[in-house]
N, CA, C and O atoms as a DFTB+ gen file, in Angstrom:
504 C
 N C O
     1  1     113.249     144.784      65.094
     2  2     112.921     145.993      65.798
     3  2     113.968     146.194      66.887
     4  3     114.293     145.268      67.629
     5  1     114.477     147.381      66.971
     6  2     115.444     147.702      68.015
     7  2     114.728     147.862      69.335
     8  3     113.680     148.504      69.412
     9  1     115.293     147.279      70.369
    10  2     114.673     147.451      71.680
    11  2     115.230     148.700      72.349
    12  3     116.336     149.147      72.042
    13  1     114.458     149.247      73.254
    14  2     114.888     150.434      73.997
    15  2     116.150     150.110      74.784
    16  3     117.057     150.935      74.888
    17  1     116.201     148.893      75.340
    18  2     117.359     148.497      76.135
    19  2     118.638     148.536      75.294
    20  3     119.668     149.024      75.761
    21  1     118.582     148.022      74.047
    22  2     119.756     148.034      73.170
    23  2     120.196     149.464      72.861
    24  3     121.390     149.763      72.834
    25  1     119.235     150.329      72.631
    26  2     119.561     151.725      72.331
    27  2     120.232     152.377      73.534
    28  3     121.243     153.065      73.393
    29  1     119.665     152.159      74.710
    30  2     120.243     152.762      75.921
    31  2     121.634     152.211      76.172
    32  3     122.552     152.972      76.476
    33  1     121.808     150.896      76.050
    34  2     123.108     150.274      76.322
    35  2     124.165     150.761      75.329
    36  3     125.322     150.951      75.706
    37  1     123.787     150.963      74.075
    38  2     124.767     151.425      73.096
    39  2     125.114     152.895      73.304
    40  3     126.209     153.330      72.947
    41  1     124.189     153.664      73.879
    42  2     124.443     155.088      74.092
    43  2     125.153     155.371      75.411
    44  3     125.773     156.425      75.553
    45  1     125.079     154.466      76.374
    46  2     125.621     154.709      77.705
    47  2     127.108     155.041      77.714
    48  3     127.503     155.992      78.389
    49  1     127.959     154.294      76.989
    50  2     129.386     154.614      77.053
    51  2     129.688     156.016      76.529
    52  3     130.691     156.613      76.922
    53  1     128.852     156.545      75.662
    54  2     129.107     157.862      75.078
    55  2     128.690     158.962      76.038
    56  3     129.037     160.124      75.827
    57  1     127.973     158.631      77.060
    58  2     127.472     159.555      78.070
    59  2     126.904     160.810      77.412
    60  3     127.452     161.330      76.440
    61  1     125.846     161.254      77.943
    62  2     125.233     162.484      77.442
    63  2     123.805     162.228      77.038
    64  3     123.518     161.292      76.292
    65  1     122.939     163.030      77.513
    66  2     121.527     162.908      77.238
    67  2     121.224     163.084      75.749
    68  3     120.353     162.400      75.211
    69  1     121.926     163.986      75.088
    70  2     121.694     164.239      73.669
    71  2     121.923     162.974      72.849
    72  3     121.119     162.638      71.979
    73  1     123.006     162.285      73.123
    74  2     123.332     161.064      72.378
    75  2     122.253     160.010      72.612
    76  3     121.834     159.328      71.677
    77  1     121.807     159.878      73.853
    78  2     120.780     158.906      74.178
    79  2     119.479     159.219      73.430
    80  3     118.868     158.333      72.832
    81  1     119.074     160.463      73.471
    82  2     117.839     160.867      72.786
    83  2     117.976     160.690      71.278
    84  3     117.050     160.199      70.633
    85  1     119.093     161.074      70.713
    86  2     119.308     160.940      69.269
    87  2     119.275     159.470      68.849
    88  3     118.699     159.133      67.814
    89  1     119.885     158.605      69.642
    90  2     119.893     157.171      69.332
    91  2     118.482     156.601      69.385
    92  3     118.079     155.821      68.522
    93  1     117.745     157.000      70.404
    94  2     116.377     156.508      70.549
    95  2     115.505     156.981      69.386
    96  3     114.719     156.205      68.843
    97  1     115.642     158.245      69.007
    98  2     114.856     158.791      67.895
    99  2     115.185     158.065      66.592
   100  3     114.296     157.801      65.783
   101  1     116.447     157.746      66.393
   102  2     116.860     157.020      65.190
   103  2     116.250     155.626      65.179
   104  3     115.790     155.158      64.137
   105  1     116.243     154.959      66.329
   106  2     115.667     153.617      66.421
   107  2     114.181     153.644      66.097
   108  3     113.693     152.782      65.366
   109  1     113.457     154.618      66.629
   110  2     112.026     154.739      66.358
   111  2     111.797     155.032      64.885
   112  3     110.908     154.444      64.268
   113  1     112.577     155.924      64.321
   114  2     112.444     156.285      62.912
   115  2     112.689     155.076      62.022
   116  3     111.946     154.841      61.069
   117  1     113.730     154.308      62.331
   118  2     114.037     153.121      61.530
   119  2     112.901     152.121      61.614
   120  3     112.529     151.521      60.606
   121  1     112.338     151.928      62.819
   122  2     111.245     150.989      62.991
   123  2     110.015     151.453      62.220
   124  3     109.361     150.635      61.572
   125  1     109.680     152.745      62.270
   126  2     108.528     153.275      61.541
   127  2     108.718     153.134      60.040
   128  3     107.758     152.837      59.328
   129  1     109.930     153.340      59.541
   130  2     110.199     153.202      58.113
   131  2     109.959     151.772      57.670
   132  3     109.409     151.536      56.594
   133  1     110.372     150.812      58.497
   134  2     110.159     149.414      58.159
   135  2     108.670     149.107      58.106
   136  3     108.225     148.377      57.221
   137  1     107.889     149.653      59.040
   138  2     106.452     149.418      59.032
   139  2     105.818     150.015      57.793
   140  3     104.946     149.382      57.196
   141  1     106.216     151.199      57.384
   142  2     105.662     151.826      56.192
   143  2     105.986     151.000      54.956
   144  3     105.133     150.843      54.082
   145  1     107.189     150.475      54.869
   146  2     107.567     149.636      53.733
   147  2     106.714     148.375      53.729
   148  3     106.251     147.946      52.672
   149  1     106.500     147.774      54.900
   150  2     105.683     146.573      54.966
   151  2     104.254     146.854      54.519
   152  3     103.665     146.040      53.808
   153  1     103.687     147.982      54.917
   154  2     102.338     148.323      54.485
   155  2     102.279     148.498      52.976
   156  3     101.332     148.039      52.338
   157  1     103.266     149.148      52.404
   158  2     103.297     149.331      50.955
   159  2     103.402     147.983      50.254
   160  3     102.785     147.781      49.208
   161  1     104.170     147.069      50.812
   162  2     104.318     145.761      50.206
   163  2     103.007     144.981      50.264
   164  3     102.687     144.235      49.338
   165  1     102.252     145.148      51.340
   166  2     100.977     144.455      51.429
   167  2     100.045     144.910      50.314
   168  3      99.368     144.086      49.699
   169  1     100.003     146.200      50.050
   170  2      99.162     146.703      48.973
   171  2      99.671     146.211      47.623
   172  3      98.879     145.841      46.755
   173  1     100.997     146.205      47.444
   174  2     101.554     145.718      46.184
   175  2     101.178     144.263      45.934
   176  3     100.943     143.869      44.792
   177  1     101.121     143.470      46.989
   178  2     100.788     142.058      46.859
   179  2      99.322     141.774      47.124
   180  3      98.968     140.664      47.520
   181  1      98.479     142.748      46.916
   182  2      97.057     142.622      47.225
   183  2      96.446     141.431      46.491
   184  3      96.661     141.254      45.292
   185  1      95.694     140.626      47.211
   186  2      95.025     139.450      46.665
   187  2      93.518     139.667      46.791
   188  3      92.958     139.544      47.880
   189  1      92.873     139.985      45.689
   190  2      91.445     140.310      45.722
   191  2      90.606     139.135      46.204
   192  3      89.666     139.327      46.975
   193  1      90.925     137.933      45.767
   194  2      90.134     136.769      46.166
   195  2      90.244     136.510      47.672
   196  3      89.236     136.277      48.339
   197  1      91.457     136.551      48.198
   198  2      91.649     136.319      49.631
   199  2      90.979     137.418      50.457
   200  3      90.379     137.137      51.494
   201  1      91.079     138.653      50.004
   202  2      90.454     139.766      50.724
   203  2      88.939     139.659      50.655
   204  3      88.252     139.948      51.635
   205  1      88.416     139.249      49.517
   206  2      86.973     139.024      49.382
   207  2      86.516     137.996      50.423
   208  3      85.497     138.189      51.087
   209  1      87.262     136.923      50.558
   210  2      86.890     135.869      51.506
   211  2      86.919     136.374      52.948
   212  3      86.123     135.928      53.774
   213  1      87.823     137.295      53.255
   214  2      87.933     137.809      54.621
   215  2      86.932     138.921      54.920
   216  3      86.408     138.998      56.031
   217  1      86.661     139.782      53.941
   218  2      85.889     140.992      54.227
   219  2      84.509     141.060      53.580
   220  3      83.628     141.749      54.094
   221  1      84.308     140.381      52.496
   222  2      83.083     140.575      51.718
   223  2      82.175     139.347      51.668
   224  3      80.963     139.459      51.486
   225  1      82.779     138.192      51.832
   226  2      82.095     136.914      51.629
   227  2      80.815     136.761      52.439
   228  3      79.812     136.275      51.917
   229  1      80.833     137.164      53.699
   230  2      79.676     136.932      54.576
   231  2      78.387     137.477      53.983
   232  3      77.355     136.806      54.030
   233  1      78.428     138.658      53.436
   234  2      77.215     139.252      52.867
   235  2      77.043     138.924      51.388
   236  3      75.933     138.631      50.944
   237  1      78.126     138.971      50.628
   238  2      77.998     138.811      49.179
   239  2      77.847     137.349      48.736
   240  3      77.521     137.098      47.576
   241  1      78.073     136.397      49.621
   242  2      77.827     134.996      49.246
   243  2      76.378     134.607      49.513
   244  3      75.851     133.684      48.893
   245  1      75.741     135.315      50.439
   246  2      74.367     134.979      50.830
   247  2      73.324     135.977      50.345
   248  3      72.130     135.676      50.318
   249  1      73.780     137.167      49.964
   250  2      72.846     138.219      49.586
   251  2      72.265     138.938      50.795
   252  3      71.231     139.598      50.695
   253  1      72.922     138.811      51.922
   254  2      72.444     139.438      53.157
   255  2      72.234     140.936      52.959
   256  3      73.044     141.611      52.323
   257  1      71.149     141.437      53.507
   258  2      70.805     142.867      53.474
   259  2      70.803     143.446      52.060
   260  3      71.079     144.630      51.867
   261  1      70.491     142.609      51.080
   262  2      70.389     143.088      49.704
   263  2      71.702     143.164      48.951
   264  3      71.739     143.699      47.843
   265  1      72.783     142.644      49.522
   266  2      74.075     142.654      48.823
   267  2      73.973     141.771      47.586
   268  3      73.443     140.662      47.660
   269  1      74.476     142.249      46.446
   270  2      74.445     141.391      45.251
   271  2      75.353     140.177      45.463
   272  3      76.500     140.311      45.889
   273  1      74.818     138.993      45.160
   274  2      75.592     137.769      45.336
   275  2      76.747     137.717      44.342
   276  3      76.675     138.243      43.231
   277  1      77.811     137.060      44.789
   278  2      78.997     136.876      43.956
   279  2      79.113     135.402      43.618
   280  3      78.942     134.537      44.477
   281  1      79.401     135.131      42.373
   282  2      79.591     133.759      41.915
   283  2      78.944     133.587      40.556
   284  3      78.119     134.402      40.142
   285  1      79.319     132.527      39.869
   286  2      78.763     132.290      38.535
   287  2      77.238     132.340      38.538
   288  3      76.582     131.808      39.434
   289  1      76.693     132.990      37.517
   290  2      75.250     133.076      37.365
   291  2      74.596     134.228      38.102
   292  3      73.368     134.312      38.138
   293  1      75.373     135.108      38.684
   294  2      74.802     136.238      39.424
   295  2      74.979     137.576      38.702
   296  3      74.903     138.634      39.328
   297  1      75.212     137.532      37.408
   298  2      75.416     138.760      36.639
   299  2      74.202     139.684      36.717
   300  3      74.348     140.906      36.728
   301  1      72.991     139.093      36.773
   302  2      71.767     139.905      36.849
   303  2      71.752     140.797      38.086
   304  3      71.282     141.933      38.030
   305  1      72.262     140.285      39.196
   306  2      72.278     141.070      40.435
   307  2      73.193     142.280      40.314
   308  3      72.957     143.316      40.935
   309  1      74.239     142.136      39.506
   310  2      75.216     143.219      39.364
   311  2      74.870     144.185      38.236
   312  3      75.353     145.317      38.229
   313  1      74.035     143.757      37.275
   314  2      73.747     144.558      36.078
   315  2      73.298     145.985      36.378
   316  3      73.872     146.917      35.816
   317  1      72.297     146.205      37.239
   318  2      71.865     147.591      37.473
   319  2      72.961     148.447      38.115
   320  3      73.008     149.659      37.908
   321  1      73.817     147.830      38.873
   322  2      74.915     148.565      39.515
   323  2      75.988     148.932      38.492
   324  3      76.486     150.057      38.472
   325  1      76.335     147.964      37.647
   326  2      77.378     148.178      36.646
   327  2      76.915     149.183      35.591
   328  3      77.735     149.901      35.021
   329  1      75.589     149.238      35.325
   330  2      75.057     150.210      34.361
   331  2      75.372     151.647      34.780
   332  3      75.498     152.533      33.935
   333  1      75.497     151.869      36.081
   334  2      75.828     153.202      36.590
   335  2      77.302     153.527      36.393
   336  3      77.725     154.668      36.574
   337  1      78.076     152.521      36.024
   338  2      79.505     152.701      35.799
   339  2      80.317     152.140      36.962
   340  3      79.900     152.201      38.118
   341  1      81.469     151.600      36.635
   342  2      82.321     151.002      37.664
   343  2      82.790     152.036      38.680
   344  3      82.982     151.710      39.852
   345  1      82.977     153.276      38.243
   346  2      83.384     154.322      39.196
   347  2      82.335     154.493      40.289
   348  3      82.680     154.682      41.455
   349  1      81.065     154.427      39.922
   350  2      79.984     154.563      40.898
   351  2      79.946     153.360      41.834
   352  3      79.719     153.515      43.034
   353  1      80.165     152.169      41.296
   354  2      80.163     150.963      42.125
   355  2      81.324     151.010      43.117
   356  3      81.164     150.675      44.291
   357  1      82.483     151.427      42.636
   358  2      83.655     151.539      43.511
   359  2      83.420     152.617      44.571
   360  3      83.778     152.427      45.733
   361  1      82.831     153.731      44.185
   362  2      82.529     154.799      45.153
   363  2      81.602     154.289      46.249
   364  3      81.764     154.643      47.417
   365  1      80.627     153.455      45.874
   366  2      79.731     152.875      46.875
   367  2      80.496     151.960      47.824
   368  3      80.220     151.933      49.023
   369  1      81.446     151.220      47.294
   370  2      82.261     150.341      48.145
   371  2      83.123     151.173      49.098
   372  3      83.289     150.815      50.264
   373  1      83.656     152.257      48.609
   374  2      84.514     153.118      49.435
   375  2      83.711     153.815      50.524
   376  3      84.123     153.841      51.684
   377  1      82.568     154.377      50.155
   378  2      81.780     155.200      51.077
   379  2      80.728     154.432      51.870
   380  3      80.218     154.922      52.877
   381  1      80.412     153.241      51.413
   382  2      79.339     152.470      52.033
   383  2      78.016     152.807      51.374
   384  3      77.863     153.872      50.776
   385  1      77.070     151.903      51.483
   386  2      75.761     152.111      50.864
   387  2      74.734     151.270      51.617
   388  3      74.944     150.081      51.858
   389  1      73.644     151.893      51.976
   390  2      72.591     151.211      52.746
   391  2      73.210     150.576      53.997
   392  3      73.733     151.291      54.852
   393  1      73.157     149.262      54.113
   394  2      73.701     148.620      55.314
   395  2      75.177     148.235      55.178
   396  3      75.787     147.784      56.148
   397  1      75.752     148.406      53.995
   398  2      77.171     148.100      53.827
   399  2      77.991     149.252      54.406
   400  3      77.812     150.405      54.016
   401  1      78.889     148.936      55.336
   402  2      79.713     149.995      55.921
   403  2      80.756     150.496      54.935
   404  3      81.059     149.808      53.960
   405  1      81.309     151.681      55.167
   406  2      82.394     152.154      54.308
   407  2      83.506     151.112      54.221
   408  3      83.870     150.474      55.208
   409  1      84.014     150.967      53.046
   410  2      85.086     150.016      52.736
   411  2      84.659     148.574      52.939
   412  3      85.497     147.672      52.912
   413  1      83.381     148.343      53.139
   414  2      82.869     146.978      53.239
   415  2      83.599     146.104      54.238
   416  3      83.739     144.900      54.021
   417  1      84.055     146.676      55.304
   418  2      84.785     146.006      56.387
   419  2      86.247     145.721      56.059
   420  3      86.918     145.034      56.830
   421  1      86.754     146.221      54.957
   422  2      88.180     146.088      54.661
   423  2      88.838     147.428      54.968
   424  3      89.130     148.206      54.061
   425  1      89.066     147.689      56.239
   426  2      89.552     148.987      56.672
   427  2      91.009     149.236      56.305
   428  3      91.471     150.375      56.370
   429  1      91.733     148.208      55.925
   430  2      93.120     148.384      55.503
   431  2      93.238     148.543      53.992
   432  3      94.329     148.795      53.480
   433  1      92.144     148.400      53.286
   434  2      92.167     148.505      51.823
   435  2      92.296     149.956      51.372
   436  3      91.678     150.858      51.937
   437  1      93.103     150.155      50.358
   438  2      93.169     151.458      49.704
   439  2      92.003     151.540      48.722
   440  3      91.319     150.546      48.477
   441  1      91.787     152.710      48.172
   442  2      90.738     152.857      47.154
   443  2      91.027     151.956      45.957
   444  3      90.104     151.404      45.358
   445  1      92.303     151.807      45.606
   446  2      92.685     150.944      44.484
   447  2      92.406     149.487      44.810
   448  3      91.970     148.727      43.945
   449  1      92.656     149.089      46.061
   450  2      92.356     147.728      46.485
   451  2      90.862     147.461      46.376
   452  3      90.443     146.402      45.909
   453  1      90.058     148.433      46.812
   454  2      88.603     148.272      46.739
   455  2      88.140     148.191      45.291
   456  3      87.220     147.435      44.979
   457  1      88.761     148.954      44.412
   458  2      88.410     148.863      42.985
   459  2      88.713     147.458      42.460
   460  3      87.931     146.900      41.691
   461  1      89.841     146.893      42.872
   462  2      90.189     145.530      42.461
   463  2      89.194     144.518      43.033
   464  3      88.842     143.548      42.362
   465  1      88.743     144.741      44.266
   466  2      87.752     143.855      44.878
   467  2      86.435     143.892      44.104
   468  3      85.844     142.852      43.816
   469  1      85.986     145.099      43.774
   470  2      84.746     145.240      43.013
   471  2      84.884     144.542      41.670
   472  3      83.983     143.813      41.254
   473  1      86.000     144.757      40.990
   474  2      86.223     144.110      39.692
   475  2      86.208     142.588      39.838
   476  3      85.632     141.882      39.011
   477  1      86.845     142.095      40.894
   478  2      86.854     140.642      41.155
   479  2      85.436     140.123      41.354
   480  3      85.069     139.090      40.793
   481  1      84.634     140.832      42.149
   482  2      83.272     140.362      42.423
   483  2      82.408     140.376      41.164
   484  3      81.655     139.436      40.908
   485  1      82.521     141.441      40.385
   486  2      81.720     141.526      39.161
   487  2      82.164     140.460      38.171
   488  3      81.323     139.775      37.590
   489  1      83.458     140.308      37.970
   490  2      83.975     139.305      37.034
   491  2      83.621     137.891      37.456
   492  3      83.342     137.039      36.612
   493  1      83.631     137.638      38.752
   494  2      83.323     136.284      39.269
   495  2      81.836     135.957      39.164
   496  3      81.436     134.810      39.362
   497  1      81.037     136.938      38.861
   498  2      79.593     136.739      38.859
   499  2      79.006     136.572      37.464
   500  3      77.785     136.529      37.316
   501  1      79.827     136.479      36.464
   502  2      79.336     136.341      35.089
   503  2      78.834     134.938      34.800
   504  3      78.387     134.659      33.687
């Protein structure tokens, strides 16, 4: 990340407010572009199991507040939900349902990430 001090020091010999402002704007733009690329890379490298452990495990491992349990032998808990179709189950994960908050506490997850999480939970429960 470019520091403000580096931008100012590099612009000083050129004198002129325009050059200073242009340099600063370029530094901010470059930094924002790097952040956007990093966010895209995080989604590309999405790990459903690790995200489940961070965001979903507390309720779905215990069945808290009626959450269907995840793990071998829990297919019965998921059956009525899956009968409605995976799109409906994913929509519930995105929008929240009953006591489950929207996105199930994974506020950085995209809709595609949440679909992968739902698939992971259902598959892990067979």
